[in-house]
C-alpha positions as CSV (number, residue, x, y, z in Angstrom):
1,M,-0.1,0.0,0.0
2,T,1.1,3.6,-0.9
3,T,0.5,6.3,1.7
4,S,0.9,10.1,1.2
5,L,3.2,11.8,3.6
6,A,0.5,14.4,4.0
7,E,-1.7,12.1,5.9
8,P,-1.8,11.9,9.6
9,P,-0.3,8.8,11.2
10,S,-3.7,7.9,12.5
11,A,-4.9,7.7,9.0
12,R,-2.3,5.4,7.7
13,A,-2.9,1.5,7.8
14,P,-1.0,-0.3,10.7
15,V,2.4,-1.8,9.7
16,E,2.5,-5.4,10.6
17,N,5.7,-6.3,12.6
18,V,6.7,-9.3,10.7
19,S,10.2,-10.5,10.3
20,T,11.2,-13.4,8.3
21,P,14.2,-15.3,9.9
22,L,17.1,-15.5,8.0
23,P,18.3,-19.0,6.4
24,P,21.0,-20.4,8.7
25,V,24.7,-19.9,7.6
26,Q,26.4,-22.7,6.1
27,I,30.2,-22.9,5.5
28,R,32.0,-24.8,2.9
29,P,35.5,-24.8,1.3
30,S,36.0,-22.8,-1.7
31,T,37.0,-24.2,-5.2
32,A,38.3,-22.8,-8.4
33,A,34.8,-22.9,-9.7
34,D,33.7,-20.4,-7.1
35,D,36.4,-17.6,-7.9
36,A,34.3,-15.3,-10.0
37,A,31.4,-15.3,-7.6
38,R,33.7,-14.9,-4.7
39,D,35.6,-11.9,-6.3
40,R,32.1,-10.2,-7.1
41,F,31.3,-10.5,-3.5
42,V,34.7,-9.1,-2.4
43,E,34.7,-6.3,-4.6
44,A,31.1,-5.3,-3.7
45,H,31.9,-5.3,0.0
46,A,33.0,-2.1,1.7
47,K,35.8,-3.9,3.6
48,G,37.0,-6.2,0.5
49,T,40.7,-5.8,-0.3
50,V,42.9,-7.1,-3.0
51,F,44.1,-9.8,-0.4
52,H,40.7,-11.2,-0.3
53,L,40.5,-11.9,-4.0
54,A,41.0,-15.2,-5.6
55,G,43.9,-14.0,-7.8
56,W,46.1,-13.4,-4.7
57,R,45.5,-17.1,-3.6
58,R,46.4,-18.3,-7.1
59,A,49.6,-16.4,-7.1
60,V,50.5,-17.8,-3.7
61,T,49.5,-21.4,-4.7
62,R,51.4,-21.0,-7.9
63,V,54.6,-19.6,-6.6
64,F,54.9,-20.9,-3.1
65,R,52.6,-24.0,-3.3
66,H,50.7,-23.2,-0.2
67,E,47.4,-25.1,0.3
68,N,44.0,-23.6,-0.6
69,R,41.9,-23.7,2.5
70,D,39.4,-20.8,1.6
71,L,36.2,-20.8,3.2
72,L,32.8,-19.6,1.8
73,A,29.5,-18.7,3.6
74,F,26.1,-19.2,2.2
75,R,22.6,-18.2,3.4
76,G,20.6,-20.7,1.0
77,A,22.1,-20.3,-2.5
78,E,23.3,-16.8,-1.6
79,L,27.1,-16.3,-1.2
80,V,27.5,-14.0,2.1
81,G,30.9,-14.5,3.3
82,V,34.4,-15.2,2.2
83,L,37.6,-16.2,4.5
84,P,40.6,-16.4,2.5
85,L,42.9,-18.9,4.3
86,M,45.9,-21.1,3.4
87,R,47.7,-24.0,5.0
88,C,51.4,-22.8,5.0
89,R,54.1,-25.5,6.0
90,T,57.2,-24.8,7.9
91,P,60.8,-26.3,7.3
92,F,60.1,-28.7,10.2
93,L,56.9,-30.0,8.6
94,A,54.6,-28.0,11.1
95,S,52.1,-25.9,9.3
96,H,49.9,-22.9,10.1
97,L,46.8,-21.6,8.7
98,I,47.0,-18.0,7.6
99,S,44.6,-15.3,6.2
100,V,46.5,-14.3,4.1
101,P,50.1,-15.3,3.3
102,Y,52.3,-12.5,2.0
103,G,49.4,-10.0,2.5
104,V,48.9,-7.5,5.3
105,Y,45.1,-7.6,5.5
106,G,42.8,-10.7,5.6
107,G,40.3,-12.2,8.0
108,P,36.7,-13.0,7.6
109,L,34.5,-10.7,5.2
110,G,30.8,-11.2,5.7
111,A,27.4,-9.6,5.1
112,D,27.0,-9.3,8.7
113,R,28.9,-10.1,12.0
114,D,27.0,-13.3,12.4
115,V,28.5,-14.4,9.1
116,E,31.9,-13.4,10.0
117,H,31.6,-15.3,13.3
118,A,30.5,-18.5,11.7
119,L,33.6,-18.3,9.4
120,V,36.0,-17.8,12.2
121,A,34.4,-20.7,14.1
122,E,34.9,-23.0,11.1
123,A,38.5,-21.9,10.8
124,R,39.1,-22.6,14.3
125,A,37.6,-26.2,14.0
126,L,39.6,-26.7,10.8
127,A,43.0,-25.6,12.5
128,R,42.0,-28.4,15.1
129,R,41.2,-30.9,12.5
130,L,44.5,-30.5,10.8
131,G,46.6,-30.0,14.1
132,V,48.3,-26.8,12.9
133,G,50.3,-24.7,15.2
134,R,48.3,-21.6,14.9
135,L,45.3,-19.8,13.0
136,E,46.4,-16.4,12.0
137,L,43.9,-13.8,11.0
138,R,45.4,-10.5,9.5
139,C,42.2,-8.6,10.1
140,F,42.1,-4.9,9.7
141,E,39.3,-4.5,12.4
142,D,38.5,-6.5,15.5
143,P,36.5,-9.6,14.6
144,G,34.8,-9.8,17.9
145,V,35.8,-13.3,18.9
146,A,36.9,-13.2,22.5
147,E,38.8,-16.6,22.4
148,L,41.4,-15.3,20.0
149,V,44.6,-13.8,21.2
150,P,45.4,-10.2,19.8
151,S,48.5,-8.8,18.5
152,T,49.3,-5.1,18.4
153,L,52.4,-5.2,16.6
154,Y,51.3,-3.4,13.3
155,S,49.6,-0.2,12.4
156,A,48.2,0.7,8.9
157,F,48.3,4.1,7.4
158,L,45.6,5.3,5.1
159,Q,44.0,8.5,4.3
160,K,41.5,10.1,1.8
161,V,43.1,11.4,-1.4
162,P,42.2,15.1,-2.3
163,S,40.1,15.3,-5.3
164,D,42.3,18.0,-6.8
165,P,45.7,16.8,-7.3
166,T,47.2,20.3,-6.7
167,Q,46.0,19.9,-3.1
168,V,48.0,16.8,-2.3
169,M,51.2,18.7,-1.4
170,A,49.4,21.5,0.2
171,A,47.7,18.9,2.7
172,M,51.3,17.6,3.8
173,P,53.0,18.7,7.0
174,K,55.5,21.4,6.5
175,R,58.8,19.5,6.6
176,A,57.6,16.7,4.3
177,R,56.2,19.1,1.8
178,A,59.5,20.9,2.1
179,E,61.2,17.5,1.2
180,A,58.9,16.7,-1.8
181,R,59.5,20.1,-3.2
182,K,63.5,19.6,-3.1
183,A,63.0,16.4,-4.9
184,I,61.0,17.9,-7.5
185,E,62.5,21.4,-8.0
186,K,66.0,20.8,-6.9
187,H,66.6,17.1,-7.9
188,H,64.3,17.2,-10.8
189,L,63.0,13.6,-9.9
190,E,60.4,12.2,-12.6
191,L,57.7,9.4,-12.2
192,S,57.3,6.9,-15.0
193,E,54.6,4.2,-15.4
194,G,54.8,0.8,-17.2
195,E,54.8,-3.0,-16.8
196,W,58.2,-2.8,-18.3
197,Y,59.6,-1.8,-15.0
198,L,59.2,-5.1,-13.5
199,G,63.0,-6.0,-13.9
200,D,63.8,-2.7,-12.0
201,L,61.4,-3.6,-9.2
202,V,62.9,-7.1,-8.9
203,E,66.6,-5.9,-9.0
204,L,65.9,-3.1,-6.5
205,F,63.6,-4.8,-4.2
206,G,66.0,-7.6,-3.7
207,A,68.9,-5.4,-3.2
208,A,67.2,-3.2,-0.7
209,K,65.8,-6.3,1.4
210,Q,69.4,-7.7,1.4
211,G,70.7,-4.5,2.7
212,L,68.3,-4.7,5.5
213,G,69.2,-8.3,6.2
214,S,66.3,-9.9,5.0
215,P,65.5,-12.2,1.9
216,G,63.7,-10.7,-1.0
217,L,60.9,-12.3,-3.4
218,P,61.5,-14.1,-6.5
219,R,60.8,-12.7,-9.9
220,A,58.1,-15.3,-10.3
221,W,55.9,-13.7,-7.4
222,F,55.7,-10.5,-9.0
223,E,54.9,-12.0,-12.3
224,A,52.3,-13.9,-10.8
225,L,50.6,-11.0,-9.2
226,M,50.5,-9.1,-12.5
227,E,48.8,-12.3,-14.4
228,E,46.5,-13.2,-11.5
229,L,45.4,-9.7,-10.7
230,P,45.0,-8.2,-14.1
231,G,44.1,-4.5,-14.3
232,K,44.9,-4.2,-10.5
233,V,48.7,-4.1,-10.4
234,V,50.7,-1.0,-11.5
235,L,54.3,-0.2,-11.6
236,H,56.2,2.9,-11.1
237,L,59.5,4.2,-11.4
238,A,61.2,7.3,-9.7
239,R,64.4,8.4,-11.5
240,K,66.7,11.4,-12.0
241,G,67.4,11.5,-15.5
242,D,68.7,8.0,-16.4
243,L,69.5,7.2,-13.0
244,R,67.1,4.8,-11.4
245,L,66.3,5.6,-7.8
246,A,63.2,3.4,-6.8
247,A,60.7,1.3,-8.3
248,T,57.4,0.1,-6.9
249,M,54.5,-2.3,-7.2
250,S,51.1,-1.0,-6.2
251,F,47.5,-2.5,-6.1
252,V,44.2,-0.6,-7.0
253,S,41.2,-2.3,-5.7
254,N,37.8,-1.4,-4.1
255,G,38.7,2.3,-4.3
256,V,42.0,1.9,-2.6
257,F,45.4,2.4,-4.0
258,S,47.8,0.2,-2.0
259,F,51.4,1.4,-2.1
260,Y,52.8,-2.0,-1.3
261,Y,56.4,-3.1,-2.7
262,I,59.3,-0.6,-3.1
263,G,62.9,-1.3,-4.1
264,N,65.4,1.5,-3.8
265,T,69.0,2.3,-4.3
266,P,71.0,3.2,-1.2
267,E,71.2,6.8,-2.2
268,A,67.4,7.2,-3.1
269,N,66.4,8.5,0.3
270,R,69.7,9.5,1.6
271,E,70.3,12.1,-1.3
272,Y,67.0,12.7,-3.1
273,S,64.1,11.9,-0.9
274,A,62.7,9.6,-3.4
275,T,60.1,7.9,-1.2
276,N,58.9,11.2,0.1
277,F,58.7,12.0,-3.9
278,L,56.7,8.9,-4.5
279,T,54.3,9.4,-1.6
280,V,53.2,12.8,-3.2
281,R,53.3,11.7,-6.9
282,L,51.5,8.7,-6.3
283,Q,48.7,10.5,-4.2
284,E,48.4,13.1,-7.3
285,W,48.2,10.0,-9.5
286,C,45.2,8.8,-7.5
287,A,43.6,12.0,-7.5
288,T,43.6,12.3,-11.3
289,R,42.1,9.1,-11.6
290,G,39.3,9.4,-8.8
291,I,41.0,6.9,-6.4
292,P,39.5,8.2,-3.1
293,V,41.9,6.2,-0.6
294,F,45.7,5.9,-0.5
295,D,47.2,3.1,1.8
296,L,50.9,3.7,2.7
297,G,51.1,0.3,3.9
298,R,51.6,-1.3,7.3
299,S,54.5,-0.8,9.7
300,R,55.7,-2.3,13.1
301,L,55.3,0.2,16.0
302,D,57.9,2.7,16.7
303,T,60.2,1.9,13.6
304,G,61.7,4.1,10.9
305,P,59.0,3.4,8.5
306,Y,56.5,3.8,10.9
307,Q,57.8,7.5,12.1
308,F,58.2,8.2,8.2
309,K,54.6,7.8,7.5
310,K,53.5,9.9,10.4
311,N,55.8,12.5,9.2
312,Q,54.0,12.5,6.0
313,G,50.7,13.3,7.7
314,F,49.4,9.7,7.9
315,E,47.7,8.6,11.2
316,P,48.4,5.1,12.4
317,T,45.5,2.6,12.4
318,P,46.4,-0.4,15.0
319,L,45.6,-3.5,13.1
320,A,43.6,-6.1,14.8
321,Y,45.7,-9.3,14.0
322,R,44.1,-12.3,15.9
323,Y,45.5,-15.8,16.7
324,D,44.2,-19.1,17.9
325,L,47.1,-20.9,19.3
326,V,46.5,-24.4,18.6
327,Q,49.6,-26.1,19.3
328,A,51.8,-23.0,19.4
329,K,52.8,-21.8,22.6
330,E,53.2,-18.3,21.6
331,L,52.5,-15.6,19.1
332,P,55.0,-15.6,16.2
333,S,58.2,-13.4,16.8
334,F,60.5,-14.1,13.7
335,N,60.6,-10.4,12.5
336,P,63.3,-7.6,12.4
337,S,61.9,-6.1,15.7
338,N,63.1,-9.4,17.7
339,P,66.6,-8.8,18.9
340,R,67.2,-12.7,18.3
341,T,67.1,-12.2,14.5
342,A,69.9,-9.5,14.8
343,K,72.7,-12.1,13.9
344,L,70.8,-13.7,11.1
345,R,70.3,-10.3,9.5
346,E,73.9,-9.5,9.6
347,T,74.8,-12.5,8.0
348,W,72.4,-12.4,5.2
349,A,73.4,-8.7,4.5
350,K,77.0,-10.1,4.0
351,L,76.2,-12.7,1.4
352,P,77.2,-12.4,-2.4
353,P,74.1,-10.8,-3.9
354,A,73.7,-13.9,-6.3
355,V,73.7,-16.3,-3.4
356,A,71.1,-14.2,-1.8
357,R,69.1,-14.0,-4.8
358,L,69.3,-18.0,-5.3
359,L,68.1,-18.5,-1.6
360,S,65.5,-15.8,-1.1
361,G,62.9,-17.8,-3.0
362,R,63.1,-20.9,-1.1
363,L,63.3,-19.2,2.1
364,M,60.3,-16.9,1.5
365,R,58.1,-19.9,1.1
366,Y,58.6,-20.5,5.0
367,L,57.9,-16.6,5.7
368,P,54.5,-16.1,4.5
């Protein structure tokens, strides 16, 4: 029945308070045949990320051979939830369930909180059936499951992009703005875009990671991302004339530009403020294309990258990583913040570059 807004409430027909109960949530494993429907759900969801897409899982499986354990939630025939999940093995034959490997965000994505809780409950049950060490959910927001163990090691740095590219630099803190202007006006840095910068990224990323005492990622990984996430990967190069300074791989998905991988030369930031330059120019790139959100990536608390991002005017958002310790006794601690890794990092940094490149791909299988 249609009623006029001019009618007094007493003249309108009474509204029956009838609610139809929702069908129960059913969880089942995802298969390759579900990928298209799963991606449509992720891309329509306000909190969907590139890491929730099937292409990310396919790239991980293809390069690192981790096992697909993705879960889907249904109400009747309707897909209402996704939990990207992979079983990742360690060198000692133990394994963990991670959402998602090589990604900074993951966790359950549902039509409502009940769906997300059902996905987590099934993941916890699966973790016990498989006898894994831990279930690791790299959630952006707290999933609201009290039984999970929280971690506060990381924060994310996102902010809205001005609609006018000329306002990007104006919105920056004074010191960061001065550094960006110096890079542009004094050093004459330029930004180039193209898939042909893949080789530059692989080379510069590997060298930069070794300098920090960490293994890099194999070329096959970057190639797989480009092939499995068509239209969502973009490569840029910061240069001074013919001098390469930094190469980046970023992702564009669900209205978010994720500044994700960067490789740079030792002098890139020491002499030319290349990362500062890239942060400005890539936000301007987003503004000209109507991309509303810029994600400067995750950082460990109180590290150099964490402070750099704050200095760029980005406010940290603590990430709500959650763990179910099935057989493991403690949270994972193999990261550069742990003093116990100092000797390993020192040794890795001294390896011949060719040896480091050869070993990196094999080691990164166990560092998801």
